[in-house]
Biopython code that builds the backbone (N, CA, C, O; Angstrom):
import numpy as np
from Bio.PDB.StructureBuilder import StructureBuilder

atoms = [
    (1, "MET", "N", (-10.202, 2.751, -5.771)),
    (1, "MET", "CA", (-10.387, 2.465, -4.367)),
    (1, "MET", "C", (-9.545, 3.405, -3.508)),
    (1, "MET", "O", (-9.976, 3.817, -2.430)),
    (2, "ALA", "N", (-8.347, 3.744, -3.983)),
    (2, "ALA", "CA", (-7.467, 4.611, -3.209)),
    (2, "ALA", "C", (-8.006, 6.026, -3.078)),
    (2, "ALA", "O", (-7.613, 6.756, -2.168)),
    (3, "SER", "N", (-8.893, 6.418, -3.969)),
    (3, "SER", "CA", (-9.463, 7.765, -3.890)),
    (3, "SER", "C", (-10.898, 7.746, -3.374)),
    (3, "SER", "O", (-11.611, 8.744, -3.475)),
    (4, "SER", "N", (-11.317, 6.617, -2.826)),
    (4, "SER", "CA", (-12.677, 6.497, -2.284)),
    (4, "SER", "C", (-12.746, 7.154, -0.905)),
    (4, "SER", "O", (-11.740, 7.626, -0.374)),
    (5, "ASP", "N", (-13.928, 7.175, -0.349)),
    (5, "ASP", "CA", (-14.116, 7.717, 0.995)),
    (5, "ASP", "C", (-13.893, 6.678, 2.088)),
    (5, "ASP", "O", (-14.095, 6.968, 3.267)),
    (6, "CYS", "N", (-13.486, 5.492, 1.716)),
    (6, "CYS", "CA", (-13.241, 4.444, 2.703)),
    (6, "CYS", "C", (-12.075, 4.860, 3.604)),
    (6, "CYS", "O", (-10.987, 5.147, 3.105)),
    (7, "PRO", "N", (-12.286, 4.898, 4.921)),
    (7, "PRO", "CA", (-11.213, 5.333, 5.822)),
    (7, "PRO", "C", (-9.982, 4.425, 5.794)),
    (7, "PRO", "O", (-8.883, 4.862, 6.137)),
    (8, "HIS", "N", (-10.155, 3.181, 5.393)),
    (8, "HIS", "CA", (-9.012, 2.263, 5.328)),
    (8, "HIS", "C", (-8.092, 2.578, 4.147)),
    (8, "HIS", "O", (-6.913, 2.222, 4.159)),
    (9, "PHE", "N", (-8.633, 3.242, 3.137)),
    (9, "PHE", "CA", (-7.848, 3.569, 1.950)),
    (9, "PHE", "C", (-7.384, 5.018, 1.934)),
    (9, "PHE", "O", (-6.657, 5.428, 1.029)),
    (10, "GLU", "N", (-7.798, 5.794, 2.929)),
    (10, "GLU", "CA", (-7.521, 7.233, 2.950)),
    (10, "GLU", "C", (-6.029, 7.551, 2.805)),
    (10, "GLU", "O", (-5.663, 8.491, 2.099)),
    (11, "PHE", "N", (-5.189, 6.789, 3.456)),
    (11, "PHE", "CA", (-3.753, 7.082, 3.408)),
    (11, "PHE", "C", (-3.161, 6.880, 2.011)),
    (11, "PHE", "O", (-2.041, 7.315, 1.745)),
    (12, "LEU", "N", (-3.905, 6.223, 1.121)),
    (12, "LEU", "CA", (-3.427, 5.998, -0.246)),
    (12, "LEU", "C", (-3.765, 7.149, -1.196)),
    (12, "LEU", "O", (-3.326, 7.141, -2.346)),
    (13, "SER", "N", (-4.532, 8.132, -0.739)),
    (13, "SER", "CA", (-4.953, 9.193, -1.661)),
    (13, "SER", "C", (-3.783, 9.979, -2.257)),
    (13, "SER", "O", (-3.872, 10.358, -3.425)),
    (14, "PRO", "N", (-2.689, 10.249, -1.528)),
    (14, "PRO", "CA", (-1.556, 10.897, -2.200)),
    (14, "PRO", "C", (-0.965, 10.029, -3.318)),
    (14, "PRO", "O", (-0.530, 10.541, -4.349)),
    (15, "LEU", "N", (-0.957, 8.720, -3.098)),
    (15, "LEU", "CA", (-0.475, 7.824, -4.153)),
    (15, "LEU", "C", (-1.403, 7.858, -5.355)),
    (15, "LEU", "O", (-0.950, 7.800, -6.498)),
    (16, "ALA", "N", (-2.701, 7.953, -5.097)),
    (16, "ALA", "CA", (-3.667, 8.020, -6.195)),
    (16, "ALA", "C", (-3.478, 9.306, -6.992)),
    (16, "ALA", "O", (-3.613, 9.316, -8.215)),
    (17, "LYS", "N", (-3.168, 10.376, -6.292)),
    (17, "LYS", "CA", (-2.968, 11.664, -6.978)),
    (17, "LYS", "C", (-1.778, 11.585, -7.934)),
    (17, "LYS", "O", (-1.809, 12.174, -9.014)),
    (18, "TYR", "N", (-0.753, 10.872, -7.547)),
    (18, "TYR", "CA", (0.441, 10.718, -8.383)),
    (18, "TYR", "C", (0.551, 9.281, -8.897)),
    (18, "TYR", "O", (1.614, 8.662, -8.861)),
    (19, "HIS", "N", (-0.575, 8.783, -9.371)),
    (19, "HIS", "CA", (-0.687, 7.394, -9.814)),
    (19, "HIS", "C", (0.299, 7.069, -10.938)),
    (19, "HIS", "O", (0.496, 7.860, -11.861)),
    (20, "LEU", "N", (0.904, 5.908, -10.839)),
    (20, "LEU", "CA", (1.764, 5.375, -11.893)),
    (20, "LEU", "C", (1.114, 4.098, -12.415)),
    (20, "LEU", "O", (1.210, 3.046, -11.782)),
    (21, "PRO", "N", (0.459, 4.187, -13.561)),
    (21, "PRO", "CA", (-0.167, 2.961, -14.079)),
    (21, "PRO", "C", (0.901, 1.921, -14.425)),
    (21, "PRO", "O", (1.991, 2.255, -14.889)),
    (22, "PHE", "N", (0.570, 0.698, -14.194)),
    (22, "PHE", "CA", (1.446, -0.437, -14.509)),
    (22, "PHE", "C", (2.775, -0.371, -13.753)),
    (22, "PHE", "O", (3.806, -0.793, -14.276)),
    (23, "SER", "N", (2.756, 0.152, -12.536)),
    (23, "SER", "CA", (3.995, 0.206, -11.754)),
    (23, "SER", "C", (4.405, -1.202, -11.340)),
    (23, "SER", "O", (3.576, -2.094, -11.163)),
    (24, "THR", "N", (5.693, -1.361, -11.195)),
    (24, "THR", "CA", (6.222, -2.648, -10.758)),
    (24, "THR", "C", (6.043, -2.778, -9.249)),
    (24, "THR", "O", (5.710, -1.810, -8.565)),
    (25, "MET", "N", (6.265, -3.965, -8.752)),
    (25, "MET", "CA", (6.186, -4.195, -7.318)),
    (25, "MET", "C", (7.222, -3.332, -6.602)),
    (25, "MET", "O", (6.931, -2.741, -5.562)),
    (26, "GLU", "N", (8.425, -3.262, -7.157)),
    (26, "GLU", "CA", (9.489, -2.456, -6.554)),
    (26, "GLU", "C", (9.080, -0.983, -6.487)),
    (26, "GLU", "O", (9.264, -0.335, -5.457)),
    (27, "GLU", "N", (8.532, -0.461, -7.570)),
    (27, "GLU", "CA", (8.080, 0.929, -7.582)),
    (27, "GLU", "C", (6.989, 1.169, -6.543)),
    (27, "GLU", "O", (6.978, 2.199, -5.870)),
    (28, "THR", "N", (6.094, 0.234, -6.420)),
    (28, "THR", "CA", (5.007, 0.363, -5.454)),
    (28, "THR", "C", (5.543, 0.366, -4.026)),
    (28, "THR", "O", (5.091, 1.157, -3.198)),
    (29, "VAL", "N", (6.486, -0.496, -3.732)),
    (29, "VAL", "CA", (7.083, -0.552, -2.393)),
    (29, "VAL", "C", (7.788, 0.764, -2.076)),
    (29, "VAL", "O", (7.601, 1.331, -1.000)),
    (30, "VAL", "N", (8.590, 1.241, -3.007)),
    (30, "VAL", "CA", (9.338, 2.482, -2.785)),
    (30, "VAL", "C", (8.379, 3.658, -2.631)),
    (30, "VAL", "O", (8.538, 4.469, -1.719)),
    (31, "ARG", "N", (7.393, 3.758, -3.509)),
    (31, "ARG", "CA", (6.460, 4.880, -3.460)),
    (31, "ARG", "C", (5.622, 4.867, -2.189)),
    (31, "ARG", "O", (5.502, 5.893, -1.520)),
    (32, "SER", "N", (5.045, 3.733, -1.848)),
    (32, "SER", "CA", (4.161, 3.703, -0.676)),
    (32, "SER", "C", (4.939, 3.961, 0.608)),
    (32, "SER", "O", (4.455, 4.667, 1.493)),
    (33, "THR", "N", (6.129, 3.401, 0.717)),
    (33, "THR", "CA", (6.946, 3.631, 1.905)),
    (33, "THR", "C", (7.404, 5.085, 1.979)),
    (33, "THR", "O", (7.370, 5.700, 3.045)),
    (34, "SER", "N", (7.828, 5.626, 0.850)),
    (34, "SER", "CA", (8.283, 7.017, 0.809)),
    (34, "SER", "C", (7.160, 7.986, 1.140)),
    (34, "SER", "O", (7.355, 8.929, 1.908)),
    (35, "PHE", "N", (5.985, 7.758, 0.562)),
    (35, "PHE", "CA", (4.848, 8.633, 0.848)),
    (35, "PHE", "C", (4.451, 8.544, 2.317)),
    (35, "PHE", "O", (4.126, 9.558, 2.935)),
    (36, "TYR", "N", (4.475, 7.349, 2.873)),
    (36, "TYR", "CA", (4.134, 7.182, 4.286)),
    (36, "TYR", "C", (5.111, 7.967, 5.166)),
    (36, "TYR", "O", (4.693, 8.698, 6.065)),
    (37, "LEU", "N", (6.400, 7.813, 4.906)),
    (37, "LEU", "CA", (7.399, 8.503, 5.720)),
    (37, "LEU", "C", (7.341, 10.015, 5.528)),
    (37, "LEU", "O", (7.537, 10.763, 6.487)),
    (38, "LEU", "N", (7.076, 10.475, 4.316)),
    (38, "LEU", "CA", (6.912, 11.908, 4.078)),
    (38, "LEU", "C", (5.699, 12.432, 4.850)),
    (38, "LEU", "O", (5.757, 13.510, 5.440)),
    (39, "GLY", "N", (4.622, 11.683, 4.846)),
    (39, "GLY", "CA", (3.440, 12.062, 5.616)),
    (39, "GLY", "C", (3.735, 12.161, 7.102)),
    (39, "GLY", "O", (3.253, 13.070, 7.776)),
    (40, "GLN", "N", (4.532, 11.221, 7.616)),
    (40, "GLN", "CA", (4.912, 11.260, 9.025)),
    (40, "GLN", "C", (5.772, 12.489, 9.321)),
    (40, "GLN", "O", (5.622, 13.119, 10.368)),
    (41, "HIS", "N", (6.657, 12.820, 8.411)),
    (41, "HIS", "CA", (7.499, 14.014, 8.573)),
    (41, "HIS", "C", (6.637, 15.275, 8.612)),
    (41, "HIS", "O", (6.858, 16.157, 9.442)),
    (42, "LEU", "N", (5.661, 15.358, 7.717)),
    (42, "LEU", "CA", (4.768, 16.513, 7.712)),
    (42, "LEU", "C", (3.948, 16.582, 8.994)),
    (42, "LEU", "O", (3.691, 17.672, 9.505)),
    (43, "ASN", "N", (3.534, 15.429, 9.520)),
    (43, "ASN", "CA", (2.846, 15.406, 10.814)),
    (43, "ASN", "C", (3.742, 15.970, 11.916)),
    (43, "ASN", "O", (3.285, 16.730, 12.770)),
    (44, "GLU", "N", (5.016, 15.593, 11.888)),
    (44, "GLU", "CA", (5.963, 16.090, 12.895)),
    (44, "GLU", "C", (6.091, 17.610, 12.806)),
    (44, "GLU", "O", (6.056, 18.300, 13.825)),
    (45, "ILE", "N", (6.237, 18.126, 11.596)),
    (45, "ILE", "CA", (6.376, 19.570, 11.395)),
    (45, "ILE", "C", (5.158, 20.320, 11.924)),
    (45, "ILE", "O", (5.290, 21.396, 12.508)),
    (46, "LYS", "N", (3.983, 19.755, 11.720)),
    (46, "LYS", "CA", (2.736, 20.401, 12.148)),
    (46, "LYS", "C", (2.455, 20.204, 13.640)),
    (46, "LYS", "O", (1.481, 20.743, 14.166)),
    (47, "GLY", "N", (3.294, 19.446, 14.309)),
    (47, "GLY", "CA", (3.091, 19.193, 15.734)),
    (47, "GLY", "C", (2.077, 18.095, 16.007)),
    (47, "GLY", "O", (1.618, 17.941, 17.139)),
    (48, "ASN", "N", (1.728, 17.337, 14.990)),
    (48, "ASN", "CA", (0.789, 16.229, 15.140)),
    (48, "ASN", "C", (1.533, 14.963, 15.531)),
    (48, "ASN", "O", (2.763, 14.915, 15.496)),
    (49, "GLU", "N", (0.782, 13.950, 15.900)),
    (49, "GLU", "CA", (1.363, 12.652, 16.234)),
    (49, "GLU", "C", (2.050, 12.069, 15.002)),
    (49, "GLU", "O", (1.511, 12.130, 13.897)),
    (50, "TYR", "N", (3.233, 11.509, 15.198)),
    (50, "TYR", "CA", (3.971, 10.921, 14.089)),
    (50, "TYR", "C", (4.811, 9.758, 14.591)),
    (50, "TYR", "O", (5.067, 9.627, 15.788)),
    (51, "SER", "N", (5.233, 8.921, 13.663)),
    (51, "SER", "CA", (6.136, 7.823, 13.975)),
    (51, "SER", "C", (6.852, 7.418, 12.702)),
    (51, "SER", "O", (6.226, 7.212, 11.662)),
    (52, "TYR", "N", (8.158, 7.306, 12.790)),
    (52, "TYR", "CA", (8.927, 6.850, 11.631)),
    (52, "TYR", "C", (9.067, 5.332, 11.615)),
    (52, "TYR", "O", (9.712, 4.771, 10.729)),
    (53, "ASN", "N", (8.469, 4.683, 12.580)),
    (53, "ASN", "CA", (8.406, 3.234, 12.605)),
    (53, "ASN", "C", (7.401, 2.796, 11.535)),
    (53, "ASN", "O", (6.336, 3.402, 11.417)),
    (54, "LEU", "N", (7.709, 1.786, 10.776)),
    (54, "LEU", "CA", (6.831, 1.352, 9.679)),
    (54, "LEU", "C", (5.722, 0.404, 10.117)),
    (54, "LEU", "O", (4.985, -0.118, 9.281)),
    (55, "ASP", "N", (5.599, 0.179, 11.415)),
    (55, "ASP", "CA", (4.504, -0.669, 11.890)),
    (55, "ASP", "C", (3.142, -0.082, 11.528)),
    (55, "ASP", "O", (2.199, -0.822, 11.250)),
    (56, "GLY", "N", (3.040, 1.252, 11.531)),
    (56, "GLY", "CA", (1.785, 1.905, 11.153)),
    (56, "GLY", "C", (1.423, 1.635, 9.705)),
    (56, "GLY", "O", (0.258, 1.406, 9.382)),
    (57, "LEU", "N", (2.416, 1.661, 8.837)),
    (57, "LEU", "CA", (2.180, 1.368, 7.420)),
    (57, "LEU", "C", (1.767, -0.083, 7.245)),
    (57, "LEU", "O", (0.853, -0.393, 6.481)),
    (58, "LYS", "N", (2.443, -0.958, 7.952)),
    (58, "LYS", "CA", (2.115, -2.383, 7.872)),
    (58, "LYS", "C", (0.686, -2.632, 8.345)),
    (58, "LYS", "O", (-0.037, -3.424, 7.741)),
    (59, "GLN", "N", (0.276, -1.963, 9.419)),
    (59, "GLN", "CA", (-1.083, -2.115, 9.939)),
    (59, "GLN", "C", (-2.109, -1.616, 8.927)),
    (59, "GLN", "O", (-3.158, -2.235, 8.750)),
    (60, "ARG", "N", (-1.818, -0.518, 8.274)),
    (60, "ARG", "CA", (-2.750, 0.023, 7.277)),
    (60, "ARG", "C", (-2.924, -0.944, 6.112)),
    (60, "ARG", "O", (-4.035, -1.123, 5.613)),
    (61, "TYR", "N", (-1.840, -1.563, 5.680)),
    (61, "TYR", "CA", (-1.960, -2.530, 4.592)),
    (61, "TYR", "C", (-2.667, -3.805, 5.051)),
    (61, "TYR", "O", (-3.345, -4.452, 4.253)),
    (62, "ALA", "N", (-2.518, -4.173, 6.321)),
    (62, "ALA", "CA", (-3.264, -5.322, 6.845)),
    (62, "ALA", "C", (-4.761, -5.033, 6.808)),
    (62, "ALA", "O", (-5.560, -5.919, 6.504)),
    (63, "GLU", "N", (-5.138, -3.803, 7.115)),
    (63, "GLU", "CA", (-6.545, -3.412, 7.034)),
    (63, "GLU", "C", (-7.048, -3.448, 5.599)),
    (63, "GLU", "O", (-8.180, -3.854, 5.337)),
    (64, "ILE", "N", (-6.197, -3.020, 4.674)),
    (64, "ILE", "CA", (-6.570, -3.066, 3.252)),
    (64, "ILE", "C", (-6.777, -4.510, 2.810)),
    (64, "ILE", "O", (-7.703, -4.800, 2.053)),
    (65, "GLU", "N", (-5.926, -5.409, 3.272)),
    (65, "GLU", "CA", (-6.085, -6.819, 2.925)),
    (65, "GLU", "C", (-7.448, -7.341, 3.382)),
    (65, "GLU", "O", (-8.104, -8.095, 2.663)),
    (66, "LEU", "N", (-7.860, -6.941, 4.561)),
    (66, "LEU", "CA", (-9.156, -7.370, 5.085)),
    (66, "LEU", "C", (-10.303, -6.796, 4.246)),
    (66, "LEU", "O", (-11.251, -7.510, 3.919)),
    (67, "VAL", "N", (-10.217, -5.528, 3.906)),
    (67, "VAL", "CA", (-11.243, -4.912, 3.061)),
    (67, "VAL", "C", (-11.278, -5.603, 1.697)),
    (67, "VAL", "O", (-12.354, -5.900, 1.179)),
    (68, "ASN", "N", (-10.115, -5.855, 1.122)),
    (68, "ASN", "CA", (-10.051, -6.528, -0.181)),
    (68, "ASN", "C", (-10.702, -7.911, -0.136)),
    (68, "ASN", "O", (-11.387, -8.318, -1.074)),
    (69, "LYS", "N", (-10.481, -8.611, 0.950)),
    (69, "LYS", "CA", (-11.076, -9.948, 1.112)),
    (69, "LYS", "C", (-12.598, -9.859, 1.025)),
    (69, "LYS", "O", (-13.233, -10.647, 0.324)),
    (70, "TRP", "N", (-13.175, -8.897, 1.737)),
    (70, "TRP", "CA", (-14.626, -8.762, 1.757)),
    (70, "TRP", "C", (-15.169, -8.222, 0.441)),
    (70, "TRP", "O", (-16.268, -8.594, 0.030)),
    (71, "ILE", "N", (-14.423, -7.359, -0.219)),
    (71, "ILE", "CA", (-14.856, -6.878, -1.536)),
    (71, "ILE", "C", (-14.883, -8.037, -2.519)),
    (71, "ILE", "O", (-15.824, -8.170, -3.300)),
    (72, "ALA", "N", (-13.850, -8.877, -2.483)),
    (72, "ALA", "CA", (-13.812, -10.040, -3.376)),
    (72, "ALA", "C", (-14.995, -10.968, -3.114)),
    (72, "ALA", "O", (-15.576, -11.510, -4.054)),
    (73, "LYS", "N", (-15.355, -11.153, -1.854)),
    (73, "LYS", "CA", (-16.510, -11.998, -1.523)),
    (73, "LYS", "C", (-17.803, -11.393, -2.055)),
    (73, "LYS", "O", (-18.669, -12.109, -2.559)),
    (74, "ARG", "N", (-17.930, -10.083, -1.941)),
    (74, "ARG", "CA", (-19.141, -9.426, -2.450)),
    (74, "ARG", "C", (-19.221, -9.528, -3.970)),
    (74, "ARG", "O", (-20.294, -9.768, -4.524)),
    (75, "ILE", "N", (-18.098, -9.348, -4.635)),
    (75, "ILE", "CA", (-18.073, -9.475, -6.096)),
    (75, "ILE", "C", (-18.475, -10.884, -6.499)),
    (75, "ILE", "O", (-19.223, -11.075, -7.458)),
    (76, "GLN", "N", (-17.984, -11.856, -5.773)),
    (76, "GLN", "CA", (-18.290, -13.260, -6.077)),
    (76, "GLN", "C", (-19.789, -13.532, -5.975)),
    (76, "GLN", "O", (-20.315, -14.357, -6.722)),
    (77, "THR", "N", (-20.482, -12.854, -5.066)),
    (77, "THR", "CA", (-21.920, -13.094, -4.903)),
    (77, "THR", "C", (-22.754, -12.456, -6.005)),
    (77, "THR", "O", (-23.883, -12.882, -6.247)),
    (78, "ILE", "N", (-22.212, -11.431, -6.683)),
    (78, "ILE", "CA", (-22.997, -10.747, -7.713)),
    (78, "ILE", "C", (-22.538, -11.050, -9.130)),
    (78, "ILE", "O", (-23.190, -10.647, -10.093)),
    (79, "SER", "N", (-21.431, -11.749, -9.266)),
    (79, "SER", "CA", (-20.878, -12.007, -10.594)),
    (79, "SER", "C", (-20.495, -13.473, -10.727)),
    (79, "SER", "O", (-19.932, -14.072, -9.810)),
    (80, "SER", "N", (-20.809, -14.033, -11.879)),
    (80, "SER", "CA", (-20.442, -15.431, -12.102)),
    (80, "SER", "C", (-19.020, -15.565, -12.652)),
    (80, "SER", "O", (-18.428, -16.643, -12.602)),
    (81, "GLY", "N", (-18.482, -14.470, -13.173)),
    (81, "GLY", "CA", (-17.133, -14.504, -13.718)),
    (81, "GLY", "C", (-16.072, -14.257, -12.658)),
    (81, "GLY", "O", (-16.375, -13.965, -11.501)),
    (82, "ASP", "N", (-14.839, -14.379, -13.077)),
    (82, "ASP", "CA", (-13.719, -14.213, -12.152)),
    (82, "ASP", "C", (-12.973, -12.902, -12.325)),
    (82, "ASP", "O", (-12.103, -12.598, -11.509)),
    (83, "ALA", "N", (-13.269, -12.113, -13.344)),
    (83, "ALA", "CA", (-12.482, -10.925, -13.654)),
    (83, "ALA", "C", (-12.445, -9.927, -12.495)),
    (83, "ALA", "O", (-11.372, -9.456, -12.117)),
    (84, "GLY", "N", (-13.601, -9.606, -11.933)),
    (84, "GLY", "CA", (-13.640, -8.652, -10.829)),
    (84, "GLY", "C", (-12.905, -9.153, -9.608)),
    (84, "GLY", "O", (-12.126, -8.428, -8.990)),
    (85, "LYS", "N", (-13.162, -10.397, -9.271)),
    (85, "LYS", "CA", (-12.497, -11.000, -8.112)),
    (85, "LYS", "C", (-10.988, -11.065, -8.338)),
    (85, "LYS", "O", (-10.208, -10.783, -7.428)),
    (86, "ASN", "N", (-10.582, -11.433, -9.541)),
    (86, "ASN", "CA", (-9.156, -11.515, -9.850)),
    (86, "ASN", "C", (-8.471, -10.151, -9.762)),
    (86, "ASN", "O", (-7.316, -10.061, -9.346)),
    (87, "ALA", "N", (-9.177, -9.096, -10.150)),
    (87, "ALA", "CA", (-8.611, -7.748, -10.063)),
    (87, "ALA", "C", (-8.328, -7.388, -8.604)),
    (87, "ALA", "O", (-7.279, -6.824, -8.291)),
    (88, "ILE", "N", (-9.255, -7.713, -7.726)),
    (88, "ILE", "CA", (-9.058, -7.442, -6.295)),
    (88, "ILE", "C", (-7.906, -8.278, -5.752)),
    (88, "ILE", "O", (-7.109, -7.794, -4.948)),
    (89, "ILE", "N", (-7.818, -9.515, -6.185)),
    (89, "ILE", "CA", (-6.728, -10.391, -5.739)),
    (89, "ILE", "C", (-5.378, -9.817, -6.175)),
    (89, "ILE", "O", (-4.418, -9.838, -5.405)),
    (90, "CYS", "N", (-5.304, -9.310, -7.392)),
    (90, "CYS", "CA", (-4.056, -8.704, -7.875)),
    (90, "CYS", "C", (-3.687, -7.482, -7.036)),
    (90, "CYS", "O", (-2.528, -7.319, -6.654)),
    (91, "LEU", "N", (-4.663, -6.626, -6.747)),
    (91, "LEU", "CA", (-4.401, -5.459, -5.906)),
    (91, "LEU", "C", (-3.978, -5.882, -4.509)),
    (91, "LEU", "O", (-3.121, -5.246, -3.895)),
    (92, "ASN", "N", (-4.569, -6.942, -4.012)),
    (92, "ASN", "CA", (-4.235, -7.418, -2.683)),
    (92, "ASN", "C", (-2.804, -7.937, -2.614)),
    (92, "ASN", "O", (-2.166, -7.878, -1.563)),
    (93, "THR", "N", (-2.310, -8.437, -3.723)),
    (93, "THR", "CA", (-0.926, -8.912, -3.771)),
    (93, "THR", "C", (0.034, -7.779, -3.446)),
    (93, "THR", "O", (1.032, -7.981, -2.754)),
    (94, "PHE", "N", (-0.272, -6.580, -3.949)),
    (94, "PHE", "CA", (0.573, -5.422, -3.640)),
    (94, "PHE", "C", (0.532, -5.128, -2.136)),
    (94, "PHE", "O", (1.570, -4.847, -1.537)),
    (95, "ALA", "N", (-0.630, -5.189, -1.533)),
    (95, "ALA", "CA", (-0.752, -4.948, -0.091)),
    (95, "ALA", "C", (0.065, -5.964, 0.697)),
    (95, "ALA", "O", (0.748, -5.605, 1.655)),
    (96, "GLN", "N", (-0.004, -7.219, 0.298)),
    (96, "GLN", "CA", (0.755, -8.261, 0.982)),
    (96, "GLN", "C", (2.260, -8.057, 0.801)),
    (96, "GLN", "O", (3.042, -8.323, 1.713)),
    (97, "MET", "N", (2.658, -7.584, -0.378)),
    (97, "MET", "CA", (4.081, -7.387, -0.649)),
    (97, "MET", "C", (4.667, -6.272, 0.222)),
    (97, "MET", "O", (5.814, -6.364, 0.660)),
    (98, "ILE", "N", (3.891, -5.233, 0.470)),
    (98, "ILE", "CA", (4.387, -4.159, 1.335)),
    (98, "ILE", "C", (4.703, -4.719, 2.724)),
    (98, "ILE", "O", (5.773, -4.454, 3.271)),
    (99, "SER", "N", (3.791, -5.480, 3.285)),
    (99, "SER", "CA", (4.013, -6.080, 4.605)),
    (99, "SER", "C", (5.229, -6.998, 4.591)),
    (99, "SER", "O", (6.038, -6.982, 5.519)),
    (100, "HIS", "N", (5.352, -7.788, 3.549)),
    (100, "HIS", "CA", (6.498, -8.693, 3.431)),
    (100, "HIS", "C", (7.809, -7.904, 3.363)),
    (100, "HIS", "O", (8.793, -8.278, 4.002)),
    (101, "GLN", "N", (7.824, -6.821, 2.595)),
    (101, "GLN", "CA", (9.040, -6.022, 2.467)),
    (101, "GLN", "C", (9.428, -5.392, 3.809)),
    (101, "GLN", "O", (10.608, -5.345, 4.157)),
    (102, "ILE", "N", (8.443, -4.915, 4.551)),
    (102, "ILE", "CA", (8.737, -4.345, 5.866)),
    (102, "ILE", "C", (9.335, -5.414, 6.777)),
    (102, "ILE", "O", (10.318, -5.161, 7.474)),
    (103, "ASP", "N", (8.742, -6.606, 6.769)),
    (103, "ASP", "CA", (9.245, -7.704, 7.594)),
    (103, "ASP", "C", (10.663, -8.114, 7.215)),
    (103, "ASP", "O", (11.465, -8.462, 8.080)),
    (104, "SER", "N", (10.969, -8.071, 5.920)),
    (104, "SER", "CA", (12.295, -8.503, 5.460)),
    (104, "SER", "C", (13.294, -7.352, 5.431)),
    (104, "SER", "O", (14.402, -7.494, 4.912)),
    (105, "GLU", "N", (12.897, -6.216, 5.988)),
    (105, "GLU", "CA", (13.754, -5.027, 6.054)),
    (105, "GLU", "C", (14.215, -4.579, 4.671)),
    (105, "GLU", "O", (15.334, -4.092, 4.504)),
    (106, "PHE", "N", (13.345, -4.749, 3.690)),
    (106, "PHE", "CA", (13.544, -4.243, 2.323)),
    (106, "PHE", "C", (14.800, -4.798, 1.640)),
    (106, "PHE", "O", (15.439, -4.117, 0.838)),
    (107, "VAL", "N", (15.133, -6.034, 1.969)),
    (107, "VAL", "CA", (16.326, -6.659, 1.391)),
    (107, "VAL", "C", (16.277, -6.650, -0.136)),
    (107, "VAL", "O", (17.302, -6.424, -0.779)),
    (108, "SER", "N", (15.106, -6.892, -0.728)),
    (108, "SER", "CA", (15.028, -6.993, -2.188)),
    (108, "SER", "C", (15.242, -5.662, -2.903)),
    (108, "SER", "O", (15.553, -5.649, -4.093)),
    (109, "ILE", "N", (15.081, -4.548, -2.200)),
    (109, "ILE", "CA", (15.304, -3.248, -2.859)),
    (109, "ILE", "C", (16.495, -2.482, -2.277)),
    (109, "ILE", "O", (16.779, -1.355, -2.683)),
    (110, "GLU", "N", (17.171, -3.094, -1.342)),
    (110, "GLU", "CA", (18.304, -2.443, -0.689)),
    (110, "GLU", "C", (19.361, -1.997, -1.686)),
    (110, "GLU", "O", (20.007, -0.968, -1.484)),
    (111, "SER", "N", (19.542, -2.743, -2.738)),
    (111, "SER", "CA", (20.598, -2.443, -3.711)),
    (111, "SER", "C", (20.396, -1.115, -4.432)),
    (111, "SER", "O", (21.366, -0.531, -4.915)),
    (112, "ILE", "N", (19.159, -0.625, -4.517)),
    (112, "ILE", "CA", (18.963, 0.649, -5.215)),
    (112, "ILE", "C", (19.512, 1.822, -4.421)),
    (112, "ILE", "O", (19.663, 2.918, -4.960)),
    (113, "PHE", "N", (19.817, 1.602, -3.131)),
    (113, "PHE", "CA", (20.395, 2.644, -2.298)),
    (113, "PHE", "C", (21.884, 2.439, -2.086)),
    (113, "PHE", "O", (22.522, 3.170, -1.328)),
    (114, "SER", "N", (22.426, 1.444, -2.757)),
    (114, "SER", "CA", (23.861, 1.147, -2.610)),
    (114, "SER", "C", (24.695, 2.226, -3.290)),
    (114, "SER", "O", (24.356, 2.693, -4.377)),
    (115, "GLN", "N", (25.767, 2.610, -2.652)),
    (115, "GLN", "CA", (26.685, 3.602, -3.215)),
    (115, "GLN", "C", (27.535, 3.024, -4.342)),
    (115, "GLN", "O", (28.200, 3.765, -5.065)),
    (116, "ASP", "N", (27.513, 1.707, -4.490)),
    (116, "ASP", "CA", (28.330, 1.034, -5.512)),
    (116, "ASP", "C", (27.699, 1.106, -6.899)),
    (116, "ASP", "O", (28.362, 0.769, -7.880)),
    (117, "THR", "N", (26.438, 1.535, -7.015)),
    (117, "THR", "CA", (25.772, 1.540, -8.324)),
    (117, "THR", "C", (25.954, 2.844, -9.038)),
    (117, "THR", "O", (25.456, 3.013, -10.151)),
]
sb = StructureBuilder()
sb.init_structure("model")
sb.init_model(0)
sb.init_chain("A")
sb.init_seg("    ")
for serial, (resi, resn, name, xyz) in enumerate(atoms, 1):
    if name == "N":
        sb.init_residue(resn, " ", resi, " ")
    sb.init_atom(name, np.array(xyz, "f"), 0.0, 1.0, " ", f" {name:<3s}", serial, name[0])
structure = sb.get_structure()
């Protein structure tokens, strides 16, 4: 989905290029936030619109949640099993976690940047 032509998933294509199978939630949060901020930095260098505020990232994941909801509904109409729908639900959990981490100011991963470690 991250490498599809869907405009809601377009910002995930760099993550898809450097995909980490079976990544943890922490890895996903760090990677998606880092890639987003790097993209914003590159926009600044090129003279394009940029923002280091993470509200843009949060909005993009909110859009992904909406797309995932509708994909799950479509899968449910064509399949009697739960595997496809469950896969979308699992992916959606990552989208929800990014928004939660932004809201909580990354408290759960703050320790990886501590100078005490």
